[in-house]
Every structure is written in C-alpha cells, then in structure tokens.
N, C-alpha and C positions, 0 to 999 in steps of 0.2 A: 445890546439886546440879544438874547439867546435865539439861536436859529431853530426853526421847526423843521420837521421832516420835509414838508412841502417846499421850504426855502432851499434845502439841499437839493431836492429833485429839480427845482427850477434852475439852479446853478449848473447841475449836471447836464440839463437839456441845452443850456447855452454853450457849455463846453463841447457837447456832442455836435452841435451845429457848427461851431468853430472848427472842429476837427474835420467834419465832412466837407467843409468849404476849403480846406487846405491851409487854414490859419495856424494850426497847431501840428507839431510833429508827434509821432506815436508815443515816444517816451515822455514828452512834456504833457500830453493829453492824459496818460496814465497817472502821472504824478499829481496832476490837478484833480482828477477824479478821486483819488485816494484822499487827498487833503479836503475835498468837498465833503466826503462822507464822515470825516473825523472833525470837521469844523464845529466849534461850539457857538460862535456868534455870527450874526449877519455880516458884520464887518469883515470877518475872515472870508466869507463867501464872496463879498464884494471885491476883495483883492484878487480872488481867483479868476473873476470874469471881467475885471476892469478894462482890459485891453481888447475885449471882443465885442462886436456888435450884438445887441440883445434884442433881436427881432427886427420888424420893419422900422421901428423908431429907435434905433440904436442910441444908447446914452453916450453923449459926447463928454469926454473927461473935462472937468472944470479945474480951476485953480485950487478949489477946496477938496477935490477928489483925492483919495489916497494914491500914492505912487505904486506902480506895479513892482513887486520885488524882482531884483535882477535874476533870480533863479528861473523865472518864467519868461524872460525876454529871449527871443530867438537869437541864435548865434549869428554874428555878422558873417555875411557871405563875401569872400574876397573877390575882387574883379578878376575876370579871366586873364590868363597870361597871354601876351601878344606873341604870335608865332614869329620866330626869328627869320625864317625864310620869307615870310610876307614882307617884313621890313626890308630885307635884302632885295627883294623883287622891286619894291618901290624905289629904293635908292638907285638900283641899276636902271630902272625906267626913267628916272629924273636925269641921270647922268648920260642918257642917250644923246641929249642935245649938246653936251660938252665933249663927248667922245665920238662924235659924228656917227652915232648909231651902233658902235661896236659893243655896247653893253645891252643891246636889245635882246639878243638871244639868251643871255643869262637871266634877264628880267622875265622872259617868257617861261623858261624852265623853272626858275624859282617860284614864279607865280602859280603855275599849275601844281607843283609839288606842295606848296604852302596851302592851297585851297583843298587839296586832298587830305592833308594832315589836319586842317582846321575842321573839316567835316568829321573826321575819324575821332579826334581828341576833344573837340569842343573849345579849342583855344580861340582867342580873339585875333583880329588882324585881317578880317575878310576884306575890308576896304583897302588896306595897304596892298594886299595881293592883287586885287582887281585893278587898282591904279597901275601897279607894275606891269600887269598883263596888257592893259590897254596901251600904255606907252611903249612897251616892248614890241607888241604886234604892229603898232604904227611905224616903229623904226624898221622892222623887218619888211613891211610892205613898202616903205620908202626906198630901201635898198633894192628890193625886187624890181620896183618901177625904174629906178636909176639904171640897174644892170640891163634890164630889157630894152630900155631906150638906147643904151650904148651898143648893144648887139644889133639893134635895128639900124642905127646909124653906121655901124661898121659894115653890115651887109649891103646897105644901099650905096656906100662910098666905094666898095670893092666891085660892085656890079655895074659900075659906071661905064661910059663909052670907050 
C-alpha cells in the first residue's frame, strides 16, 4: 500500500520520540528520517519504526512482523575492561591469609590506586578493588593490634619488681 504524507509524518513522530527518549543515536535518527520522507510504501515506514515503542500502547513485534534491517540495529557495546590493579588488589588481599598479612599493604595501595583509575577511566573492577581494600586493611589492623599487644607486654614485663 502506498504511503500518504500523514503516514510519513506519523513515522517521523515515532522516530522523534525514540530519539528524545535516547533509543536512537543522532546519525541513526537522521538516516531513518531521510528514509521516512523518501519511503513509498507503508511497509517501508513500518520497518523504520518496528523496533521503537509507538505511543502508550507500543506495538509488540510478532512472528509475522518484518525484521528490522541490521542497518538500524544499535552497535553492540563491549563490556568495560576490568582494571588490572583492582584484580591485583584482590589477589593480594586474599593472599594475606597465606602470607601472614605481608601482602596487606600492597593490597591497600593497589586498591586505592585502582579505585582512582576506575573513577577516572570508567573501567570495571570496583568490587575487586573494594574486596582487596577490605582484606588489606583488615590485615594491617591485625598487624597493628599484634604489635601494640607485643609492646604492651614488653613494657609490662620490663617494669616488673
């Protein structure tokens, strides 16, 4: 069926709404608008808006609905890269139990450095860095408690009768 001017305007309105909602990127939006104004049939217009909600009662694609051309599909977004220092922080934090706390300080240093880099670059690994920080600080606190206890015992035994 040939498309009327009103059909084109309706498709452009749906595209405009999809763009304003952040469902379309600028270049994709412009391509679709151009194709909407040059479309000859209602089927071509349907393809342009098939992957967008069309008002409060958005049409759900059915098995009979035409597939959206790959041209208009959004580019896949790769997962964020995990920060290497965050992984190192967690490994050092876990190793504190096997090294009697010697890797606690590197875990803390790597954890703080990793969290700063993650905030700056948007990389992944916030959980790894936090786990390394917690385990590292627990190790440092354990050593501080142990050394304080030794100093107190040394002072009390030397000040004896």
